[in-house]
C-alpha positions as CSV (number, residue, x, y, z in Angstrom):
1,M,47.6,200.5,-49.3
2,A,50.1,200.8,-46.1
3,E,51.5,204.3,-45.4
4,V,55.0,204.1,-47.1
5,R,57.8,203.1,-44.1
6,D,61.5,204.4,-44.1
7,E,62.8,202.3,-42.4
8,R,66.8,203.3,-43.2
9,P,68.1,202.6,-39.4
10,L,69.7,204.8,-37.7
11,G,72.7,202.9,-37.2
12,G,74.5,202.5,-39.9
13,R,77.2,200.2,-39.6
14,M,76.0,196.3,-39.6
15,E,79.0,193.5,-38.8
16,A,78.7,190.1,-38.0
17,G,79.0,189.9,-35.2
18,G,79.6,193.9,-34.2
19,P,77.4,196.5,-33.2
20,S,76.1,199.4,-35.1
21,N,77.9,203.0,-35.2
22,S,75.6,206.1,-36.0
23,Q,77.1,207.5,-39.6
24,E,75.2,210.7,-41.7
25,L,73.6,208.8,-44.9
26,P,73.5,209.9,-47.9
27,P,70.4,211.5,-49.3
28,L,67.4,209.3,-49.5
29,P,66.0,208.1,-52.8
30,R,62.7,208.8,-53.3
31,S,62.4,205.2,-55.3
32,P,64.4,202.7,-57.5
33,P,65.6,203.7,-60.9
34,P,63.3,202.0,-63.6
35,L,64.3,198.6,-64.5
36,P,63.6,195.5,-67.4
37,S,61.1,194.0,-67.1
38,P,61.9,191.0,-64.7
39,L,62.4,187.7,-66.0
40,S,60.7,184.4,-65.8
41,P,62.2,182.7,-62.3
42,A,64.1,179.7,-63.1
43,A,62.5,177.0,-61.2
44,P,65.5,175.4,-58.8
45,E,67.1,172.3,-58.9
46,I,64.4,169.8,-56.1
47,P,66.3,166.6,-54.7
48,D,64.6,163.6,-53.5
49,L,61.3,164.1,-55.0
50,P,59.6,160.9,-54.6
51,Q,58.7,158.8,-58.4
52,P,56.2,158.8,-59.6
53,E,55.2,162.6,-59.4
54,P,53.5,163.3,-56.3
55,S,50.2,163.7,-55.6
56,E,48.5,166.9,-54.5
57,A,48.1,165.9,-51.2
58,Y,50.7,164.4,-50.7
59,A,52.7,167.9,-52.0
60,R,50.5,169.8,-49.8
61,Q,52.4,167.3,-46.8
62,L,55.7,167.6,-47.7
63,L,55.4,172.1,-47.1
64,L,53.4,171.9,-44.8
65,E,55.9,170.3,-42.6
66,E,58.3,172.1,-44.0
67,W,56.5,175.7,-44.0
68,G,54.4,174.9,-40.3
69,P,50.8,175.8,-40.6
70,L,49.1,178.6,-43.2
71,G,46.5,180.9,-41.3
72,K,43.1,179.7,-41.1
73,G,41.3,179.8,-44.0
74,L,44.3,181.2,-46.3
75,E,43.1,179.4,-49.3
76,L,45.9,178.6,-52.1
77,P,44.3,180.4,-55.2
78,E,43.0,178.8,-58.7
79,R,46.1,179.5,-61.1
80,L,48.9,177.7,-58.3
81,T,48.2,174.4,-57.3
82,W,50.8,172.6,-54.6
83,K,52.6,170.8,-56.7
84,L,53.3,173.7,-58.6
85,L,54.8,175.4,-54.9
86,L,56.8,172.2,-54.3
87,L,58.8,172.8,-58.1
88,R,58.8,177.0,-56.9
89,R,59.7,176.8,-53.3
90,P,59.3,180.8,-53.2
91,L,59.7,180.3,-49.2
92,Y,63.5,180.1,-47.8
93,R,65.0,180.2,-50.7
94,N,66.8,182.8,-52.2
95,L,64.7,184.3,-55.4
96,L,67.9,186.8,-56.8
97,R,69.5,185.5,-59.9
98,A,73.4,185.0,-59.7
99,P,74.3,186.0,-56.0
100,N,77.6,185.0,-55.7
101,P,78.4,186.1,-59.3
102,E,82.6,185.9,-58.9
103,G,82.3,182.5,-57.3
104,I,83.7,184.3,-53.9
105,N,84.0,182.3,-50.4
106,I,83.6,184.5,-47.9
107,Y,84.5,182.5,-45.1
108,E,88.0,183.1,-46.4
109,P,89.6,186.9,-46.9
110,A,88.4,188.0,-50.3
111,P,91.4,187.1,-52.6
112,P,94.1,189.3,-53.9
113,T,93.4,191.3,-56.8
114,G,95.1,193.5,-59.0
115,P,93.5,196.2,-60.9
116,T,91.8,195.8,-63.9
117,Q,91.0,197.1,-67.6
118,R,88.2,194.0,-67.9
119,P,84.4,194.7,-67.7
120,L,82.7,193.5,-64.7
121,E,80.3,191.5,-67.0
122,T,83.4,189.5,-67.9
123,L,85.0,188.5,-64.0
124,G,82.1,186.0,-63.9
125,N,78.2,185.4,-64.2
126,F,76.1,188.1,-63.8
127,R,72.8,186.1,-65.2
128,G,69.8,189.1,-64.3
129,W,71.7,191.4,-62.8
130,N,71.5,194.9,-64.5
131,I,74.6,197.5,-64.0
132,R,75.9,200.7,-65.0
133,T,78.5,203.0,-63.5
134,E,77.9,206.5,-61.1
135,M,81.5,208.5,-61.6
136,L,81.8,210.2,-58.2
137,Q,84.8,213.0,-58.1
138,K,88.5,212.1,-58.7
139,D,89.4,209.2,-59.2
140,L,85.8,207.4,-57.4
141,S,83.1,205.8,-58.6
142,W,80.5,203.1,-58.0
143,T,79.3,199.8,-59.6
144,V,75.7,200.1,-58.9
145,K,74.4,196.3,-59.8
146,Q,70.1,195.8,-59.0
147,Q,67.7,193.6,-60.1
148,C,63.6,193.1,-59.7
149,V,61.7,190.1,-57.8
150,D,58.8,189.4,-59.6
151,L,57.2,188.3,-55.8
152,L,53.7,186.0,-57.8
153,A,56.3,185.1,-60.7
154,E,58.0,182.8,-58.0
155,G,54.8,181.2,-56.9
156,L,53.4,183.2,-53.6
157,W,50.2,184.9,-54.0
158,E,48.0,188.0,-53.2
159,E,46.6,186.5,-50.1
160,L,49.7,185.1,-48.3
161,L,51.4,188.3,-49.5
162,D,48.6,190.7,-48.2
163,D,47.3,188.4,-45.0
164,E,49.5,187.2,-43.5
165,Q,53.2,189.3,-44.7
166,P,55.6,187.1,-44.3
167,D,59.3,188.4,-43.1
168,I,61.1,189.5,-46.0
169,T,64.8,189.4,-45.4
170,V,67.5,190.7,-47.4
171,M,71.2,189.9,-47.0
172,D,74.9,190.7,-48.0
173,W,78.0,191.0,-47.9
174,F,81.0,193.1,-49.1
175,E,84.9,193.6,-49.0
176,D,86.4,196.2,-46.6
177,S,88.1,197.1,-49.6
178,R,89.4,200.9,-47.3
179,L,88.9,202.1,-50.3
180,D,86.9,205.3,-49.2
181,M,85.2,205.9,-46.0
182,C,82.7,204.1,-47.1
183,V,82.7,201.8,-50.1
184,Y,79.3,199.7,-49.7
185,E,75.8,201.5,-50.3
186,L,72.3,198.6,-49.7
187,H,68.9,200.4,-51.5
188,V,66.1,198.2,-51.4
189,W,62.3,199.6,-51.8
190,L,59.0,197.1,-51.5
191,L,56.9,197.7,-54.1
192,A,53.2,197.4,-55.2
193,A,51.9,195.9,-58.6
194,D,52.5,199.1,-60.8
195,R,56.1,198.6,-59.6
196,R,56.6,202.3,-58.9
197,T,54.9,202.8,-55.4
198,V,56.6,202.7,-52.8
199,I,55.4,200.3,-49.4
200,A,58.0,200.1,-47.7
201,Q,61.9,200.6,-47.5
202,H,65.7,200.5,-46.4
203,H,68.2,201.9,-47.1
204,V,71.8,201.9,-45.4
205,A,76.0,202.9,-45.6
206,P,77.2,201.3,-43.7
207,R,81.9,202.0,-43.1
208,T,83.8,199.5,-41.6
209,S,86.0,200.9,-38.3
210,G,89.4,200.1,-40.7
211,R,90.4,198.0,-38.6
212,G,92.2,194.3,-38.8
213,P,93.5,193.0,-42.0
214,P,92.0,194.3,-45.4
215,G,90.2,192.1,-47.5
216,R,87.4,190.7,-45.2
217,W,84.0,190.3,-44.8
218,V,80.5,192.7,-44.0
219,Q,77.5,191.5,-43.5
220,V,74.8,193.4,-44.0
221,A,71.3,192.3,-43.2
222,H,67.4,193.6,-42.8
223,V,64.4,192.5,-42.2
224,F,61.0,193.6,-43.2
225,R,58.2,192.8,-40.6
226,H,54.5,194.7,-41.2
227,Y,55.0,196.1,-44.0
228,G,51.3,196.8,-44.6
229,S,49.1,194.6,-47.9
230,G,49.7,195.2,-51.9
231,V,54.2,194.5,-52.3
232,R,54.5,192.4,-55.3
233,F,58.2,193.5,-56.3
234,I,61.2,193.7,-54.2
235,H,63.4,196.3,-55.8
236,F,67.6,194.5,-54.8
237,L,70.4,197.4,-55.0
238,H,73.9,197.7,-54.3
239,K,76.6,200.4,-54.6
240,T,80.4,199.2,-54.1
241,K,83.2,201.6,-54.6
242,N,85.8,201.6,-56.9
243,R,88.8,203.7,-57.1
244,M,91.2,204.3,-60.6
245,V,95.0,203.6,-59.9
246,P,97.7,203.0,-62.1
247,G,97.0,199.7,-64.1
248,G,93.3,200.2,-64.1
249,L,90.4,199.9,-61.5
250,K,90.3,199.0,-58.0
251,R,87.3,197.4,-57.1
252,T,85.5,196.3,-53.9
253,R,83.8,193.2,-54.0
254,V,80.3,191.7,-52.9
255,T,79.1,188.2,-52.9
256,D,75.9,186.5,-51.2
257,S,73.6,188.5,-52.3
258,S,70.3,187.0,-50.8
259,V,66.9,187.7,-50.4
260,S,64.2,185.8,-49.5
261,V,60.8,185.2,-47.9
262,Q,59.9,183.3,-44.3
263,L,56.3,182.9,-42.5
264,R,56.6,184.0,-39.1
265,E,56.7,181.7,-36.5
């Protein structure tokens, strides 16, 4: 199995269209917290499928036109067919459930909101997320949301992951809420089949510049490459800062979270 690598960036801030600034990160989590077993993936909607159902050969042709050629000698395992892959489409799609649970548009400033006493789960569709609160000093707390992606259940297969080692891209957008100096953290682990062995990991705690109007969206992204064989799960966790004020809790919002797998050019 490949040596575990910490892919924590030296620069802390990652913004759309902006450079990274050096900063000190919090202690590195050694391993992801335990989660319930991943749910079986829901098949994505597939528009414009030919009728009747495509043949195996035609499904292969469609996918290879979309994906490009796979490695020489790379064959599908017996449990998979090209028709099933056409249904699952495990490459080039977001593998997270409910990536935008509050329905917020990143192309507009975060809509204004006052303090609330309602639980986060009542403010949108958080299906698939495991949510907890981490209390801090004084009036601050973290909302911790996480989910674990089962790559084989999503339609990928061992030989593709181990021999091709396709890129794994994680991306997120958080609100520059100004509730604290650091209002967001991202932690991602690539895990082996036992869901405990860490093969690669990435951690970042960006700080925004404090310039410009509050409420703008800040992008955080990372691409895992050449991570080694044995990756079967992706554990995605982000933390957003809250502050207790008169009337309830003011939250830092996050949206358009994504985990996707792409073949390298």
